[in-house]
C-alpha positions as CSV (number, residue, x, y, z in Angstrom):
1,M,126.7,122.7,105.4
2,T,130.1,122.4,107.2
3,D,133.4,123.5,105.7
4,A,135.0,120.2,106.6
5,P,132.3,117.6,106.7
6,D,132.9,114.3,108.5
7,Q,133.4,111.2,106.4
8,I,130.8,108.5,106.4
9,P,132.8,105.2,106.9
10,E,133.3,103.1,103.8
11,P,132.1,99.5,103.9
12,E,134.6,96.9,105.0
13,E,136.6,95.3,102.2
14,G,134.6,92.7,100.5
15,A,131.3,93.9,101.9
16,A,130.2,95.5,98.6
17,E,129.3,92.1,97.1
18,S,126.1,91.7,99.1
19,R,123.9,88.7,99.2
20,A,121.5,90.7,97.1
21,E,124.1,91.2,94.3
22,Q,125.0,87.5,94.5
23,A,121.4,86.5,94.1
24,E,120.9,88.9,91.2
25,A,124.0,87.5,89.5
26,F,122.6,84.0,90.0
27,D,119.3,85.0,88.5
28,E,121.0,86.5,85.4
29,F,122.2,83.0,84.5
30,D,118.7,81.5,85.0
31,A,116.9,82.7,81.9
32,D,114.0,80.4,82.4
33,A,113.3,81.8,85.9
34,R,113.7,85.4,84.6
35,D,111.2,84.7,81.9
36,A,108.8,83.1,84.3
37,A,109.0,86.1,86.7
38,D,108.5,88.5,83.8
39,A,105.4,86.5,82.8
40,V,104.0,87.0,86.3
41,Y,104.4,90.7,85.9
42,A,102.8,90.6,82.4
43,A,99.8,88.7,83.9
44,L,99.4,91.3,86.6
45,L,99.6,94.2,84.1
46,E,96.5,92.8,82.4
47,R,94.5,93.7,85.5
48,V,93.2,97.1,86.5
49,G,96.3,99.2,87.2
50,E,97.6,100.8,90.3
51,G,96.4,104.2,89.3
52,A,92.8,103.1,89.7
53,P,92.5,101.1,92.9
54,R,89.2,99.8,94.2
55,P,88.1,101.0,97.6
56,R,87.5,97.6,99.0
57,L,89.1,94.9,101.2
58,E,86.8,91.9,100.9
59,P,88.3,90.4,97.6
60,T,91.9,90.5,99.0
61,R,90.6,89.1,102.4
62,R,88.8,86.3,100.5
63,A,92.0,85.4,98.5
64,V,94.2,85.2,101.6
65,E,91.5,83.2,103.4
66,L,91.6,80.6,100.6
67,L,95.3,80.4,100.9
68,G,95.3,79.8,104.7
69,D,95.9,83.4,105.9
70,P,99.5,83.9,104.9
71,H,99.1,87.6,106.0
72,R,99.0,86.2,109.6
73,S,102.2,84.2,109.3
74,A,104.3,86.9,111.0
75,P,103.8,90.1,112.9
76,V,103.4,93.3,110.9
77,I,104.7,96.8,110.9
78,H,102.4,98.8,108.6
79,L,103.3,102.1,107.0
80,T,101.3,104.9,105.4
81,G,101.7,108.6,104.7
82,T,102.2,110.9,101.7
83,N,106.0,111.0,101.4
84,G,108.9,109.1,103.0
85,K,107.1,105.7,103.2
86,T,109.6,103.7,101.1
87,S,112.7,105.3,102.7
88,T,111.3,104.7,106.2
89,S,110.2,101.2,105.4
90,R,113.7,100.4,104.2
91,M,115.2,101.8,107.3
92,I,112.9,99.8,109.6
93,E,113.6,96.7,107.7
94,S,117.4,97.2,107.9
95,L,117.2,97.9,111.7
96,L,115.1,94.7,112.1
97,R,117.6,92.7,110.2
98,A,120.5,94.2,112.2
99,S,118.5,92.9,115.3
100,G,118.7,89.4,114.0
101,L,115.2,89.0,112.5
102,R,114.4,87.6,109.1
103,T,112.4,90.2,107.3
104,G,109.8,90.6,104.5
105,L,109.5,94.0,103.0
106,L,106.8,95.1,100.6
107,T,107.2,98.5,98.9
108,S,105.9,100.1,95.7
109,P,106.2,101.2,93.0
110,H,109.5,99.8,91.6
111,L,112.2,101.8,89.9
112,E,113.7,99.3,87.5
113,R,112.4,95.8,88.1
114,F,109.2,94.4,89.6
115,T,111.0,92.0,92.0
116,E,112.3,95.1,93.9
117,R,108.9,95.4,95.5
118,I,109.2,92.1,97.5
119,R,112.3,91.8,99.5
120,I,113.1,88.8,101.8
121,D,115.9,89.2,104.3
122,G,117.2,92.3,102.5
123,E,117.2,90.8,99.0
124,S,114.8,91.2,96.1
125,V,112.7,88.1,95.8
126,R,114.3,85.6,93.5
127,D,112.7,85.1,90.1
128,E,112.2,81.4,90.8
129,V,110.6,82.1,94.1
130,L,108.2,84.7,92.7
131,A,107.2,82.5,89.8
132,R,106.7,79.4,92.0
133,N,104.5,81.3,94.5
134,W,102.4,82.8,91.7
135,E,101.9,79.3,90.2
136,E,100.7,78.1,93.6
137,I,98.3,81.0,94.3
138,E,97.0,81.6,90.7
139,P,94.1,79.0,91.0
140,F,92.9,80.7,94.1
141,I,93.1,84.1,92.5
142,A,91.0,82.6,89.7
143,I,88.4,81.5,92.2
144,V,88.1,85.0,93.6
145,D,88.0,86.5,90.2
146,A,85.1,84.2,89.2
147,E,83.2,85.0,92.4
148,L,83.6,88.7,91.8
149,E,82.5,88.5,88.2
150,G,79.5,86.4,89.3
151,A,78.5,89.1,91.7
152,G,78.8,91.8,89.0
153,E,82.1,93.2,90.3
154,S,85.5,93.6,88.7
155,P,88.2,91.0,89.2
156,L,91.1,91.5,91.5
157,T,93.2,94.5,90.5
158,F,97.0,94.5,89.9
159,F,97.7,95.7,93.4
160,E,95.2,93.4,95.1
161,A,96.7,90.3,93.3
162,F,100.2,91.6,93.9
163,T,99.6,92.0,97.7
164,V,98.3,88.4,97.9
165,L,101.5,87.3,96.0
166,A,103.7,89.2,98.5
167,F,102.0,87.6,101.5
168,A,102.5,84.1,99.9
169,C,106.2,84.8,99.3
170,F,106.7,86.0,102.9
171,A,104.9,82.9,104.4
172,D,106.9,80.6,102.1
173,A,110.2,82.1,103.2
174,P,109.2,82.2,106.1
175,V,110.0,85.6,107.7
176,D,109.9,86.7,111.3
177,V,108.3,90.1,110.6
178,M,106.6,91.8,107.7
179,V,107.1,95.5,106.9
180,L,104.3,96.6,104.6
181,E,104.0,99.9,102.8
182,V,100.5,100.7,101.6
183,G,99.9,101.2,97.9
184,M,97.6,104.1,98.4
185,G,95.7,105.5,101.4
186,G,95.2,103.0,104.1
187,E,91.7,102.1,105.2
188,W,90.8,100.3,102.0
189,D,94.3,99.5,100.7
190,S,94.7,95.8,100.1
191,T,97.6,95.6,102.5
192,N,95.2,96.5,105.3
193,V,93.9,93.0,105.5
194,A,96.9,92.5,107.8
195,D,96.8,93.9,111.3
196,G,99.8,95.9,112.1
197,Q,101.3,95.5,115.6
198,V,102.9,98.8,114.9
199,A,101.3,101.5,112.6
200,V,103.8,104.0,111.2
201,I,102.5,107.3,109.8
202,T,105.0,109.4,107.7
203,P,104.2,113.0,106.9
204,I,100.7,113.5,105.5
205,D,100.1,116.1,102.8
206,L,98.1,116.5,99.6
207,D,98.4,113.8,97.0
208,H,95.9,111.5,95.1
209,Q,93.1,113.9,96.1
210,S,90.7,112.3,93.6
211,R,91.0,109.0,95.5
212,L,91.8,110.0,99.1
213,G,90.0,113.3,99.7
214,N,90.2,117.0,98.9
215,D,92.1,118.2,102.0
216,V,94.7,116.8,104.5
217,V,92.0,116.0,107.1
218,E,90.1,113.7,104.7
219,I,93.3,112.1,103.5
220,A,94.4,111.6,107.2
221,R,91.1,109.9,108.0
222,T,91.7,107.4,105.1
223,K,95.3,106.8,106.1
224,S,94.5,106.4,109.8
225,G,92.6,103.3,108.8
226,I,95.7,101.2,109.2
227,I,95.6,101.8,113.0
228,K,94.2,98.6,114.5
229,P,93.1,97.8,118.1
230,S,95.8,98.1,120.8
231,A,98.5,99.0,118.2
232,S,101.6,101.1,118.8
233,V,101.3,104.1,116.5
234,V,104.4,106.0,115.6
235,S,104.0,109.3,113.7
236,A,106.2,111.8,112.0
237,R,105.6,115.5,112.7
238,Q,102.2,116.4,111.3
239,H,99.9,119.4,110.6
240,D,97.8,120.1,113.7
241,D,94.6,119.1,112.1
242,V,96.2,115.8,110.9
243,L,97.4,115.1,114.4
244,K,93.9,115.5,115.7
245,V,92.7,112.8,113.3
246,L,95.5,110.5,114.4
247,E,94.8,111.1,118.1
248,N,91.1,110.3,117.6
249,A,91.9,107.1,115.7
250,A,94.3,106.1,118.5
251,D,91.7,106.8,121.1
252,L,89.0,104.8,119.3
253,T,91.3,101.8,118.9
254,E,92.8,102.0,122.4
255,S,96.2,102.4,120.8
256,T,99.3,104.3,122.0
257,L,100.5,107.3,119.9
258,A,104.1,108.5,119.8
259,V,104.7,111.6,117.8
260,E,108.0,113.1,116.5
261,D,109.3,116.1,118.6
262,D,107.4,114.8,121.6
263,A,108.0,111.1,122.2
264,F,111.1,111.0,120.0
265,A,113.1,113.4,117.9
266,V,116.1,114.2,115.7
267,I,118.7,115.8,118.1
268,S,121.1,116.9,115.4
269,T,122.3,116.2,111.9
270,T,125.6,117.2,110.3
271,V,126.4,116.9,106.6
272,A,129.0,114.3,105.9
273,V,130.7,113.0,102.8
274,G,128.2,110.4,101.4
275,G,125.3,111.4,103.6
276,Q,125.1,112.7,107.2
277,L,125.8,112.0,110.8
278,V,122.6,112.0,112.9
279,S,121.8,111.9,116.6
280,I,118.4,110.6,117.6
281,R,116.3,110.6,120.8
282,G,114.2,107.4,120.5
283,L,111.4,106.2,122.7
284,A,113.7,104.3,125.0
285,G,117.1,105.9,124.6
286,S,119.4,108.2,122.6
287,Y,121.8,107.3,119.8
288,H,124.6,109.6,118.8
289,D,126.6,110.3,115.7
290,I,125.1,107.6,113.6
291,A,126.3,107.4,110.0
292,L,123.3,107.7,107.6
293,P,124.3,107.3,104.0
294,L,121.4,109.4,102.7
295,F,121.1,113.1,102.0
296,G,118.6,115.6,103.4
297,S,117.2,116.5,106.8
298,H,113.9,114.7,105.9
299,Q,115.9,111.4,105.8
300,A,117.2,112.2,109.3
301,Q,113.5,112.6,110.3
302,N,112.7,109.3,108.6
303,A,115.5,107.6,110.5
304,A,114.1,108.9,113.8
305,V,110.6,107.5,112.9
306,A,112.2,104.2,111.9
307,V,114.2,103.9,115.2
308,A,111.0,104.7,117.2
309,A,109.0,102.1,115.2
310,V,111.5,99.4,115.8
311,E,111.7,100.3,119.5
312,A,107.9,100.0,119.6
313,F,108.1,96.6,117.9
314,I,111.0,95.3,120.0
315,G,110.2,95.9,123.7
316,S,107.1,98.0,123.3
317,G,109.1,101.2,123.3
318,S,110.6,100.6,126.7
319,V,113.9,98.8,125.7
320,R,116.7,100.7,124.1
321,L,118.2,99.2,121.0
322,A,121.8,98.2,121.1
323,D,124.1,100.9,119.6
324,E,125.5,98.4,117.1
325,V,122.0,97.6,115.9
326,V,121.3,101.2,115.1
327,E,124.8,101.8,113.6
328,T,124.6,98.7,111.4
329,G,120.9,99.1,110.5
330,L,121.1,102.8,109.5
331,G,124.6,102.6,108.2
332,A,123.6,99.9,105.6
333,V,120.4,101.5,104.5
334,T,119.8,102.5,100.9
335,S,117.0,104.4,99.3
336,P,117.2,104.2,95.5
337,G,115.7,107.1,93.6
338,R,115.7,109.4,96.6
339,L,118.5,112.1,96.3
340,Q,120.6,109.4,94.7
341,I,123.8,110.4,92.8
342,V,123.8,108.3,89.6
343,G,126.5,110.2,87.7
344,S,129.7,112.1,88.3
345,G,131.6,114.4,85.9
346,P,129.0,116.0,85.8
347,T,127.0,115.2,88.9
348,V,123.6,113.7,88.1
349,I,121.1,113.4,91.0
350,V,117.7,111.6,90.8
351,D,114.9,112.2,93.2
352,A,111.4,110.7,92.8
353,A,109.6,113.8,94.1
354,H,106.1,113.5,92.5
355,N,104.1,115.9,94.6
356,P,104.6,119.4,96.1
357,H,105.6,118.0,99.5
358,G,108.3,115.8,98.0
359,A,109.5,118.7,95.9
360,R,109.9,120.9,99.0
361,S,112.0,118.2,100.6
362,L,114.1,118.0,97.4
363,V,114.7,121.8,97.2
364,A,115.6,122.0,100.9
365,S,118.0,119.0,100.7
366,L,119.8,120.4,97.6
367,G,120.6,123.5,99.7
368,E,121.6,121.6,102.8
369,A,123.7,118.8,101.4
370,F,125.2,120.2,98.1
371,D,127.0,123.3,97.0
372,F,126.2,123.8,93.3
373,D,126.1,127.2,91.6
374,E,123.8,126.2,88.8
375,L,121.3,123.4,88.2
376,V,119.4,122.0,85.3
377,V,116.2,120.1,86.1
378,V,115.1,117.3,83.9
379,L,111.4,117.1,84.6
380,G,108.6,114.7,83.8
381,V,105.3,114.3,85.6
382,L,102.4,111.8,85.4
383,G,98.9,113.2,84.6
384,D,97.3,112.4,87.9
385,K,99.8,114.5,89.8
386,D,99.8,118.2,90.8
387,A,102.2,119.3,88.1
388,A,101.5,123.0,88.8
389,G,102.2,122.5,92.5
390,I,105.5,120.7,91.8
391,V,106.6,123.3,89.4
392,E,105.8,126.1,91.7
393,V,108.2,124.6,94.3
394,L,110.9,123.7,91.9
395,A,110.9,127.2,90.5
396,G,112.6,128.3,93.7
397,L,115.7,126.5,92.5
398,D,116.4,129.3,89.9
399,A,117.3,126.5,87.5
400,R,117.1,125.7,83.9
401,F,114.4,123.1,82.9
402,I,114.4,120.4,80.3
403,V,110.9,119.0,80.1
404,T,110.4,115.4,78.9
405,N,108.0,112.5,78.8
406,P,108.0,109.7,81.4
407,D,107.6,106.3,79.7
408,S,104.0,105.9,80.8
409,D,100.6,106.2,79.2
410,R,99.7,108.4,82.2
411,A,102.4,111.0,81.4
412,T,101.6,114.7,81.2
413,D,102.4,115.8,77.7
414,A,105.8,117.5,77.6
415,D,104.6,120.5,75.7
416,A,101.7,121.1,78.2
417,L,104.1,120.7,81.1
418,A,106.6,123.0,79.5
419,G,103.9,125.7,79.4
420,I,103.3,125.3,83.1
421,V,107.0,125.6,83.8
422,A,107.4,128.6,81.4
423,D,104.6,130.5,83.2
424,K,106.7,130.2,86.4
425,V,110.3,130.7,85.3
426,G,110.1,132.2,81.8
427,A,110.2,130.5,78.4
428,E,113.8,131.3,77.9
429,R,114.7,128.8,80.7
430,V,112.7,125.9,79.3
431,T,113.5,123.3,76.7
432,V,111.4,120.4,75.5
433,L,112.9,117.1,74.6
434,E,110.4,114.3,74.5
435,R,112.9,111.4,74.8
436,L,114.5,111.1,78.2
437,D,117.9,110.0,76.8
438,D,118.0,113.1,74.6
439,A,117.0,115.3,77.7
440,L,119.8,113.7,79.8
441,D,122.4,114.2,77.0
442,E,121.4,117.9,76.7
443,A,121.5,118.4,80.5
444,R,124.8,116.7,80.9
445,D,126.4,118.7,78.0
446,W,125.2,121.9,79.6
447,A,126.5,120.9,83.1
448,T,129.9,119.9,81.7
449,D,130.3,123.3,80.1
450,G,130.5,125.1,83.5
451,E,131.9,124.7,87.0
452,K,129.8,123.6,89.9
453,R,126.9,122.6,87.7
454,A,124.6,119.6,88.3
455,V,121.7,117.8,86.7
456,V,118.6,116.9,88.8
457,V,116.1,114.4,87.4
458,T,112.7,114.5,89.2
459,G,108.9,114.6,89.0
460,S,108.1,111.0,88.5
461,V,109.1,107.6,89.9
462,V,108.9,106.2,86.3
463,L,111.2,108.9,85.0
464,V,113.7,108.4,87.8
465,G,113.7,104.6,87.3
466,D,114.5,105.0,83.6
467,A,117.2,107.6,84.4
468,I,118.9,105.2,86.9
469,A,118.9,102.5,84.2
470,I,120.4,104.8,81.6
471,A,123.1,106.0,84.0
472,A,124.1,102.4,84.9
473,D,124.1,101.4,81.3
474,R,126.4,104.2,80.3
475,G,128.6,104.0,83.3
476,W,128.2,107.6,84.5
477,N,129.4,106.8,88.0
478,E,132.5,104.9,86.8
479,R,134.2,108.0,85.4
């Protein structure tokens, strides 16, 4: 940290009321559209959930074929990896928009509302647009479901049907480019029916081992499946054995591979009020002292990957982006739920770290960007995650822990999780409060009683999304 950090520029007067906020305000007055969109989400929830994906592509391919191939309506930048996918996707999308392109962005999961996952030209898809597109594709979804059941297979899953819906929304818009984040893995992820002109690989580590493989090599093989013939591949820094997998996949597909620290890099990063100033060496040029309103060196690395990916897409990596494009694109980016401050007096930070790799980035960033003397961690983890691995990393914070239950039927029992935490940090530093609102009240009361104390909410995307909603409802950032 610096003693006198630079100040990230504030938005120009009037810029705070974005088109996204205007659209959301409009939707609030359209109760029928909101109900219709919520009904779409309810219908999707009746399908096999995202925690149990099917390793197959043919059903999704059949559905988009019946719809006239909406996944081919615009070129694609496709992202996979273990951590950083959503942040990097949002940076890429913002840079593309700053370049004058109309964008479609697909990310998952959502934090507060389902429509966050599909963004068109920087805005969450409108309720009316979502519902209308679902109404148009639902008969074709039903055809595929019937064909699958006739063949003795299960119907389209939540994520398979959701992916088809996203493609339909993008084609309907229409958009100039689609930025697609995989749901899980890569090779058999339903988004992989699209062929990415640029394949982006964020850091690969252990997660979803029961689905993707027992070690990083197996996981890398699955994720490298998004690399299509003659693609431009842009990769974050990787383990040596992961890099070998990516190099092999690039060779087999006759693709080009650009890797962080070789083809592009973070030159420097300096902590600033509201985020950081970064300098980046891209594929085609360097960009200096760019305001990035996000915390953590890992976000600077994500920004370097995003810049390289957009250079690869626009000009095949040989044309430097205009300075104003990089300044505007990165300066406007947001990444909700990632080292996001949702409360002040006391400070409440949320971070959706749900695996050991994400927890390591969180711990490092808290040391880099903040100067707190004491922390309390409000922790909740889903049952299919490496709770012990997450806790082992977070134990290095020397913090108090309040263990709670994420609002999910997949949540790890709070008492069981508390036992894991107590084994690492001692029972005297662990409290169990099953309700998140109670846990947050307890944490904020403790933080208020001392100087330079803060609350960190982490361990689950579900938990973080609920914490963000509670903070907004109670006006914690308005004090």
